[in-house]
Every structure is written in structure tokens, then in C-alpha cells.
SETOR-410559 format. One line per field, with one value per residue (C-alpha): chain; x, y, z; residue number from 1; residue in three letters. Coordinates in steps of 0.25 Angstrom, whole numbers. Example, Ala and Ser with C-alpha at 12.3 -4.5 7.8 and 13.67 -1.06 7.14 Angstrom:
c = (A;A)
xx = (49;55)
yy = (-18;-4)
zz = (31;29)
k = (1;2)
r = (ALA;SER)
end
This chain:
c = (A;A;A;A;A;A;A;A;A;A;A;A;A;A;A;A;A;A;A;A;A;A;A;A;A;A;A;A;A;A;A;A;A;A;A;A;A;A;A;A;A;A;A;A;A;A;A;A;A;A;A;A;A;A;A;A;A;A;A;A;A;A;A;A;A;A;A;A;A;A;A;A;A;A;A;A;A;A;A;A;A;A;A;A;A;A;A;A;A;A;A;A;A;A;A;A;A;A;A;A;A;A;A;A;A;A;A;A;A;A;A;A;A;A;A;A;A;A;A;A;A;A;A;A;A;A;A;A;A;A;A;A;A;A;A;A;A;A;A;A;A;A;A;A;A;A;A;A;A;A;A;A;A;A;A;A;A;A;A;A;A;A;A;A;A;A;A;A;A;A;A;A;A;A;A;A;A;A;A;A;A;A;A;A;A;A;A;A;A;A;A;A;A;A;A;A;A;A;A;A;A;A;A;A;A;A;A;A;A;A;A;A;A;A;A;A;A;A;A;A;A;A;A;A;A;A;A;A;A;A;A;A;A;A;A;A;A;A;A;A;A;A;A;A;A;A;A;A;A;A;A;A;A;A;A;A;A;A;A;A;A;A;A;A;A;A;A;A;A;A;A;A;A;A;A;A;A;A;A;A;A;A;A;A;A;A;A;A;A;A;A;A;A;A;A;A;A;A;A;A;A;A;A;A;A;A;A;A;A;A;A;A;A;A;A;A;A;A;A;A;A;A;A;A;A;A;A;A;A;A;A;A;A;A;A;A;A;A;A;A;A;A;A;A;A;A;A;A;A;A;A;A;A;A;A;A;A;A;A;A;A;A;A;A;A;A;A;A;A;A;A;A;A;A;A;A;A;A;A;A;A;A;A;A;A;A;A;A;A;A;A;A;A;A;A;A;A;A;A;A;A;A;A;A;A;A;A;A;A;A;A;A;A;A;A;A;A;A;A;A;A;A;A;A;A;A;A;A;A;A;A;A;A;A;A;A;A;A;A;A;A;A;A;A;A;A;A;A;A;A;A;A;A;A;A;A;A;A;A;A;A;A;A;A;A;A;A;A;A;A;A;A;A)
xx = (0;6;9;-2;-13;-9;-10;-23;-29;-22;-17;-18;-29;-39;-36;-39;-51;-53;-66;-64;-79;-92;-105;-119;-116;-106;-91;-81;-67;-55;-54;-69;-68;-55;-62;-73;-63;-56;-69;-71;-56;-59;-72;-64;-53;-63;-71;-59;-51;-57;-50;-63;-72;-86;-89;-104;-108;-119;-110;-98;-91;-93;-88;-75;-72;-75;-65;-54;-57;-56;-43;-37;-41;-33;-46;-53;-64;-77;-87;-102;-111;-123;-120;-113;-121;-119;-111;-101;-100;-98;-86;-78;-83;-80;-75;-82;-93;-94;-104;-99;-108;-105;-114;-112;-109;-100;-99;-95;-106;-105;-96;-100;-90;-91;-92;-83;-69;-60;-45;-40;-30;-41;-40;-26;-21;-20;-35;-42;-55;-65;-71;-84;-87;-100;-104;-107;-100;-104;-105;-98;-84;-76;-62;-50;-45;-31;-23;-15;-27;-32;-19;-17;-30;-28;-15;-20;-17;-25;-38;-34;-42;-36;-40;-35;-35;-39;-49;-64;-72;-86;-89;-100;-95;-100;-90;-91;-86;-72;-76;-76;-61;-60;-72;-67;-54;-45;-51;-47;-33;-31;-36;-49;-63;-74;-88;-99;-110;-124;-128;-135;-148;-147;-143;-134;-138;-129;-117;-114;-115;-105;-96;-95;-94;-83;-77;-78;-67;-71;-83;-83;-96;-101;-104;-119;-120;-112;-122;-134;-129;-124;-138;-147;-139;-125;-124;-121;-108;-104;-96;-86;-74;-71;-81;-76;-84;-82;-89;-95;-93;-94;-103;-100;-114;-113;-100;-107;-119;-110;-104;-117;-122;-110;-102;-87;-82;-70;-76;-66;-70;-64;-63;-58;-64;-67;-56;-46;-49;-56;-51;-40;-43;-47;-52;-55;-65;-61;-72;-73;-74;-81;-78;-89;-84;-78;-64;-60;-46;-32;-27;-25;-11;-10;-17;-12;-21;-19;-28;-31;-36;-50;-51;-67;-68;-67;-53;-47;-55;-47;-49;-44;-35;-30;-18;-11;-13;-27;-31;-37;-32;-44;-58;-62;-73;-77;-69;-56;-47;-52;-47;-34;-32;-17;-7;3;13;7;0;-15;-23;-38;-45;-56;-65;-67;-65;-58;-52;-42;-46;-38;-33;-28;-40;-47;-62;-71;-79;-85;-82;-78;-89;-100;-105;-119;-128;-141;-149;-136;-129;-117;-117;-106;-115;-104;-102;-117;-118;-107;-114;-127;-121;-114;-127;-133;-142;-137;-130;-127;-131;-131;-133;-139;-142;-153;-159;-169;-165;-153;-155;-148;-151;-148;-147;-152;-150;-161;-174;-168;-174;-187;-181;-184;-172;-162;-169;-168;-153;-150;-158;-151;-138;-143;-150;-138;-132;-144;-159;-162;-156;-166;-165;-169;-167;-166;-163;-153;-146;-148;-136;-131;-126;-112;-116;-116;-127;-137;-139;-149;-158;-158;-163;-173;-179;-179;-186;-196;-199;-200;-211;-219;-219;-224;-236)
yy = (0;14;24;34;23;19;34;36;24;23;37;47;55;44;49;64;72;80;78;68;65;72;64;67;79;70;73;62;63;56;48;44;39;31;24;20;14;7;0;-4;-9;-17;-23;-28;-34;-41;-47;-49;-53;-44;-38;-31;-24;-18;-6;-3;10;20;32;37;38;23;20;29;23;9;11;16;4;-6;0;-1;-15;-17;-20;-15;-6;-7;4;2;13;5;7;-6;-17;-33;-31;-22;-30;-43;-36;-33;-45;-39;-48;-40;-29;-19;-9;5;16;30;41;46;32;25;10;-3;-13;-28;-35;-44;-55;-60;-75;-75;-75;-69;-68;-55;-54;-53;-38;-32;-26;-12;-12;-4;0;-1;9;5;10;17;6;16;8;-6;-13;-6;-11;-12;-5;-8;4;3;11;17;22;29;35;40;46;53;58;63;78;80;79;89;102;114;115;123;112;97;94;92;84;83;68;64;51;37;28;17;27;32;47;42;42;57;61;54;47;57;68;59;57;72;73;80;79;72;78;68;76;72;66;76;68;70;84;91;104;100;101;116;116;104;110;123;116;107;115;104;106;96;88;76;74;66;74;71;76;89;91;89;98;109;109;109;114;120;127;114;113;128;126;115;121;108;99;87;79;65;52;57;68;82;90;104;107;104;113;125;123;124;137;143;140;148;136;140;126;120;108;96;85;71;59;45;31;23;14;26;27;41;51;52;65;79;92;105;113;128;138;142;128;129;115;105;93;93;86;75;82;77;65;67;64;49;46;43;43;37;40;29;32;26;23;23;37;51;57;61;51;42;32;36;26;30;24;27;25;30;18;7;-7;-14;-20;-29;-39;-52;-47;-48;-38;-42;-32;-23;-10;-11;-21;-28;-18;-7;5;5;9;10;11;21;18;34;41;55;66;76;91;103;105;90;86;73;74;62;59;45;30;18;10;21;17;12;6;13;5;0;13;16;28;34;38;46;54;56;61;71;77;78;85;95;100;113;112;97;94;80;67;52;42;29;16;7;-6;0;15;24;38;51;57;72;81;95;109;116;117;110;96;99;109;103;110;103;90;91;94;82;73;77;73;60;56;58;46;38;41;30;37;44;58;60;74;75;86;77;64;55;50;38;39;41;53;47;48;37;31;20;30;38;26;23;37;36;22;27;40;31;22;34;39;25;26)
zz = (0;-4;7;0;1;15;19;13;19;33;34;46;39;44;58;55;61;48;40;28;25;24;21;24;33;42;42;44;49;43;56;55;41;45;56;47;37;49;52;38;38;51;45;33;40;50;38;28;21;10;-3;-8;1;-2;6;7;11;9;13;6;19;21;7;9;23;18;7;17;26;15;10;24;24;11;3;-10;-6;-15;-10;-12;-9;-14;-29;-31;-37;-38;-50;-44;-32;-40;-47;-34;-26;-12;-1;10;10;22;25;29;34;35;42;56;61;51;52;45;43;42;32;21;17;3;2;-10;-7;-18;-16;-12;-23;-33;-32;-32;-19;-25;-28;-17;-23;-34;-44;-50;-64;-67;-77;-88;-98;-93;-79;-67;-66;-53;-55;-46;-40;-33;-23;-33;-41;-29;-25;-39;-39;-25;-30;-43;-43;-55;-47;-37;-35;-27;-13;-1;9;9;-2;0;-10;-12;-14;-23;-30;-25;-19;-31;-41;-44;-41;-26;-26;-30;-21;-8;-8;-16;-6;6;0;0;15;11;14;7;7;2;-6;-7;-21;-30;-28;-13;-9;-19;-12;0;-9;-8;8;8;-2;6;20;16;5;-5;-16;-27;-31;-41;-48;-60;-72;-72;-57;-60;-72;-62;-51;-61;-68;-56;-43;-48;-35;-28;-35;-33;-20;-25;-32;-41;-47;-54;-64;-67;-71;-84;-95;-89;-98;-103;-101;-86;-85;-92;-83;-71;-76;-80;-65;-60;-55;-54;-50;-57;-65;-68;-77;-73;-81;-78;-79;-66;-70;-67;-52;-54;-65;-75;-82;-78;-85;-78;-85;-87;-83;-98;-103;-117;-123;-128;-119;-106;-107;-98;-97;-95;-87;-72;-66;-65;-77;-91;-104;-118;-129;-140;-154;-158;-172;-172;-165;-170;-172;-159;-151;-141;-131;-117;-109;-95;-87;-74;-59;-59;-68;-59;-59;-66;-65;-53;-57;-50;-38;-45;-53;-67;-77;-75;-81;-82;-89;-81;-77;-85;-80;-78;-90;-94;-107;-104;-116;-116;-129;-128;-137;-134;-134;-138;-124;-122;-114;-116;-120;-118;-131;-128;-125;-133;-127;-128;-142;-143;-154;-157;-168;-174;-174;-165;-157;-148;-136;-130;-142;-144;-129;-132;-144;-137;-125;-134;-139;-133;-121;-118;-105;-106;-114;-111;-122;-116;-123;-117;-121;-130;-131;-133;-127;-127;-113;-114;-102;-107;-102;-93;-100;-113;-111;-118;-128;-142;-148;-138;-140;-156;-155;-146;-154;-167;-161;-155;-168;-176;-168;-169;-171;-161;-149;-140;-133;-119;-113;-98;-87;-80;-79;-67;-60;-53;-38;-44;-52;-66;-76;-73;-87;-83;-76;-88;-97;-86;-87;-102;-102;-92;-101;-113;-106;-102;-116;-122;-113)
k = (1;2;3;4;5;6;7;8;9;10;11;12;13;14;15;16;17;18;19;20;21;22;23;24;25;26;27;28;29;30;31;32;33;34;35;36;37;38;39;40;41;42;43;44;45;46;47;48;49;50;51;52;53;54;55;56;57;58;59;60;61;62;63;64;65;66;67;68;69;70;71;72;73;74;75;76;77;78;79;80;81;82;83;84;85;86;87;88;89;90;91;92;93;94;95;96;97;98;99;100;101;102;103;104;105;106;107;108;109;110;111;112;113;114;115;116;117;118;119;120;121;122;123;124;125;126;127;128;129;130;131;132;133;134;135;136;137;138;139;140;141;142;143;144;145;146;147;148;149;150;151;152;153;154;155;156;157;158;159;160;161;162;163;164;165;166;167;168;169;170;171;172;173;174;175;176;177;178;179;180;181;182;183;184;185;186;187;188;189;190;191;192;193;194;195;196;197;198;199;200;201;202;203;204;205;206;207;208;209;210;211;212;213;214;215;216;217;218;219;220;221;222;223;224;225;226;227;228;229;230;231;232;233;234;235;236;237;238;239;240;241;242;243;244;245;246;247;248;249;250;251;252;253;254;255;256;257;258;259;260;261;262;263;264;265;266;267;268;269;270;271;272;273;274;275;276;277;278;279;280;281;282;283;284;285;286;287;288;289;290;291;292;293;294;295;296;297;298;299;300;301;302;303;304;305;306;307;308;309;310;311;312;313;314;315;316;317;318;319;320;321;322;323;324;325;326;327;328;329;330;331;332;333;334;335;336;337;338;339;340;341;342;343;344;345;346;347;348;349;350;351;352;353;354;355;356;357;358;359;360;361;362;363;364;365;366;367;368;369;370;371;372;373;374;375;376;377;378;379;380;381;382;383;384;385;386;387;388;389;390;391;392;393;394;395;396;397;398;399;400;401;402;403;404;405;406;407;408;409;410;411;412;413;414;415;416;417;418;419;420;421;422;423;424;425;426;427;428;429;430;431;432;433;434;435;436;437;438;439;440;441;442;443;444;445;446;447;448;449;450;451;452;453;454;455;456;457;458;459;460;461;462;463;464;465;466;467;468;469;470;471;472;473)
r = (MET;SER;ASP;ALA;TRP;ASN;ASP;LEU;VAL;HIS;GLY;GLU;ARG;TRP;ARG;SER;SER;ARG;ILE;LEU;TRP;VAL;GLU;ASP;ASP;VAL;GLU;TYR;ARG;TRP;GLU;GLN;VAL;GLY;GLU;LEU;ALA;SER;ALA;VAL;GLU;GLU;ALA;ILE;ARG;GLU;HIS;GLY;PRO;ALA;ARG;VAL;VAL;ARG;ILE;ARG;SER;GLY;THR;LYS;LEU;GLY;CYS;PHE;ALA;GLY;GLN;LEU;GLY;ALA;TRP;ARG;ALA;GLY;CYS;VAL;ALA;VAL;VAL;ASP;ASP;GLY;ASN;LEU;GLY;PRO;GLY;GLU;ILE;ASP;ARG;VAL;ARG;PRO;ASP;LEU;ALA;LEU;ASP;VAL;SER;GLY;GLY;ARG;SER;PRO;ALA;VAL;GLY;PRO;ALA;GLU;ARG;SER;PRO;GLU;ARG;LEU;PRO;PRO;GLU;ARG;VAL;PRO;GLU;GLU;VAL;VAL;ALA;VAL;ASN;PHE;THR;SER;GLY;SER;THR;GLY;SER;ARG;LYS;ALA;VAL;ALA;VAL;THR;ARG;GLY;ASN;LEU;LEU;ALA;LEU;PHE;GLY;CYS;ARG;GLY;LEU;ASP;VAL;PRO;VAL;SER;ASP;THR;PRO;THR;ALA;GLY;SER;PHE;ALA;THR;PRO;THR;TYR;ASP;GLY;TRP;TRP;PHE;ASP;THR;TRP;ARG;THR;ALA;ALA;ASP;GLY;GLY;THR;VAL;VAL;CYS;LEU;PRO;HIS;VAL;ASN;GLU;ASP;VAL;PHE;ALA;TRP;PRO;GLU;LEU;ALA;GLU;LYS;TYR;ARG;ILE;ASP;ARG;LEU;LEU;LEU;PRO;ALA;ALA;VAL;ILE;ALA;THR;VAL;VAL;GLY;ALA;VAL;PRO;ALA;CYS;LEU;ALA;GLY;VAL;PRO;TRP;VAL;PHE;SER;GLY;GLY;GLU;GLN;PHE;GLN;VAL;SER;THR;TYR;ARG;GLN;ALA;ARG;GLN;ALA;GLY;LEU;THR;ASN;ARG;PHE;VAL;ASN;LEU;TYR;GLY;PRO;THR;GLU;ALA;THR;PHE;ALA;THR;HIS;ARG;TYR;ASP;LEU;PRO;ALA;ASP;PHE;THR;GLY;GLY;THR;VAL;PRO;ILE;GLY;THR;PRO;LEU;ASP;GLY;CYS;GLU;GLN;SER;LEU;TYR;GLU;LEU;ALA;ASP;ARG;PRO;ALA;GLY;ALA;ARG;GLU;LEU;VAL;ILE;ALA;GLY;PRO;LEU;VAL;CYS;LEU;GLY;TYR;ILE;ASP;GLY;GLY;VAL;LEU;ALA;ASP;ARG;PHE;ARG;SER;ASP;GLY;GLY;PRO;ALA;SER;PHE;ARG;THR;GLY;ASP;VAL;VAL;ARG;VAL;ASP;ASP;GLY;GLY;ASN;LEU;VAL;PHE;THR;GLY;ARG;LEU;ASP;HIS;GLU;ILE;LYS;VAL;ASN;GLY;ILE;ARG;VAL;ASP;ALA;ALA;ALA;LEU;GLU;HIS;ARG;VAL;THR;SER;LEU;PRO;ASP;VAL;LEU;ASP;CYS;ARG;VAL;VAL;GLN;GLY;GLU;ARG;HIS;THR;VAL;ALA;PHE;VAL;ARG;ALA;GLY;ALA;GLY;LYS;ARG;THR;ASP;PRO;ALA;VAL;ARG;SER;ARG;ILE;GLU;SER;VAL;VAL;LYS;ARG;SER;SER;PRO;ALA;ILE;GLY;VAL;TRP;LEU;VAL;ASP;ARG;PHE;PRO;THR;LYS;PRO;GLY;GLY;LYS;VAL;ASP;ILE;PRO;SER;LEU;MET;ASP;GLN;TYR;ARG;ALA;THR;GLU;LYS;VAL;GLY;GLU;LYS)
end
């Protein structure tokens, strides 16, 4: 174990009386979180041996302290805040499951031992955690995260923001997604304070008070959540100097809305697949940004990029391949490391499947995915390219092209009061029908989001099917 990792997990900071964590109006000191982690460690050792431990908790504090306790016990920490289904659990096959409660009286509940005994060496010793992919390009995969991956992320100066004292981050990410490492553990590694923010569907109006009280420096939000807040209650972001976007394409329309609403925040667009721990590229939007697409930027320190030509794509289109210490070890499936991202003795690398181009400033611009082609009545359609063309139209804020069993639909989020404007619909349909006359167009005011903040595509299709059935009656 490296000295840096040992200091993070066992260091003197866990005896400090300073505030580390704020959740549901309760403040927790470093020493309190450390004590809960020690209780988790003791429970693991009591019911061990265990290589992979599932930490179940309904609070972010329980997930965080559970991870720390599992790391102290030398285990892989798989956190479950209620969003993991049987498929995800079968991929990691934990030896032990523990319930960890947060709240005013944190505690560790009963342990459940798996009847299946898998050898501990099935997952390499360097693996300490698991990232779960969103499943947007297929079933959710379990990504093996190493100590080295996390230390490289925590030490990545390209993710810094200027602060006068120790950093304070607003935490929005759910524990099963890679944004969690930026929200919580990177802040803790810098000796800062983590302030858990209510979800936008719960109490977004609590954000300004928390931002002022704890002087929150930065906040990471999925692009869809930023669009929702900027469009409905932009004042809720006003008190946070740095706003990071991640997970999905950050739309120019959202940035323009933010500036028109008087927001002066510094907006940063981050890019990186889950397989790269958290992020690999960064682009800081200038106040006078006038481009048609927000770039994903240039590589962070610790990340290397390679661009591969694509014969069947427009000139300038390249597939992005990333390498370096931020790239994770591989996929875990059936409880074992089943697929490595690195060759023997070589550096870790990952083919993202993302198609990019290089703009005049040397920044990468995302243009689509290799696996995002769909067939509509026998005609191949690049859904990502179509989304980009629709989003560039006047009065259009965002677009998602979705293919179901019976329908292919372009879901379009229109500007205020434009959803019923015939001219807006006509422009959109003209672009969509050029790709395929069989693609439907449905205008909405907002996109529903999942707990992690990404657009909830199944929910969109359910709404469309329900509307279609009503129309048939």
C-alpha cells in the first residue's frame, strides 16, 4: 500500500474535530466519520474473510464511511444506495453485505454472508472500488477502480479551482456513479468539507442557503440537471462560483440561458467515460462564448489521448482513445476481473467509441458515437449527428433520438413558449424527416432525469406511448 493511500485511509485527519460532512442539516466531524468507518471495518473482520463487500445505505454518509471502512479492511467497496439491481450484484458477487445507517445515530447493521465462496485472488489486490456505467450503450458494466486510479484523480491539478482556504464541494452525485469521486473523496483528500445537496425534485431552494452558509466553492451537475435549474430557478446556482457539467453533452442553449438569467458562475465542461475513473478532458467556457457546440476540451494532466481516423465518417472525424493512470483496470463480471484495459506490461488504454473532431483552438469537440447508428425502415441514421443538427436550430434547447420496439422518436426540448409554435415544429420536422420520414417528433418542456441526473430515456418513451394510446381512443 502506498504512503499516500495509507495516509488517506488511516491518517491523522480522521481524529480531527473539523467538519467533514453535512447531510440533512446535520454536521459530522472527521472523527465521527472515522469512528463509523472503524465500526464497518470491525464488522467486516468479524464476519470475514471477504474480498468484495457490498455497503448498503440510504444515506451518502453511510456510503462514504462504508467505503472507508472496507478500504481499512483491505476490501473492494461496492456501495449500494438502493440503485443496484440483481444484474449489477451478479456482476460483482460480493462475499459480504453490510447495512450502514447515517443520520443522527450512525450505526452498522447485521451482515449477510454469501453462500458462494469465491477465491480472494479473483480480483487483484490493487482494486479498491467499482464504478457502474449508466447503461446508456447497453447493460450496466462494473468497472474495477484501483488505488492508483483514485490517487491519480485526487492529485490531478487540472481539476483544481482557486479557493482561499480548504475546499468545500456541494455533493449531488449518487454513490454508484463516477462523479462521486469528484464530489466527495477528492474533496476529503484535500482536507475539505462535503455538503450534500437535496435533489432538484426534493428541495432545490435549499441550495442558496447551504452555499452561503458553508461557502461552497464548486458543484458538479449532470448537463440535464443544469438545464432544468437554469431554465426554472437559476438563482439557486448563483452562490456557487464554479459549476462543472458532466455525464452528457453540455448544450450551448443552457449556457446562453444562464448568462441571460444574470448568472456569473464559471462553467466547466468535463468529459470522461466511467472506465477512466471520472474525467479525462476539461473545457472552461469563456464569458463571451459564441460557438455552436461546447467542446470537451483538452486532456487533463495524467491523461493521454490518441485520435484514430475513421474511413466511413466525414473528414476530420476521429475515434478517441485514452490512456494513462486515470484509466481503470477493466470490467468485473461474475465476481472476477473478466476484461483488462491494458496489455501485459503496457499502459492502461481504453477505446471510448466516441467520435470527435479538433476545432481551431485545439479543443476536442464530441460529434457522436461509433455505436449510435440506428436503422429506421432499413435506412441507417446516425442518431448523435441528428441530435446535434436539431439542437443547433433556433428555439431548440436539447434533443434525444430514441428507438423503441415500435417507434423511433426525436424528443425535443423547446424554449419557453415555443413548444406549440408551428414554425418551430416545422423547422424541427424538416431536419428530422431528411434523415427518415419514419422518425416522429415530440416536443417537451423538460426531460425527466434519473437519480444520478442523466436523462431518463425509458421514462420519455413511456410518456410517448401513453400519449399515443390516448390519441388512439
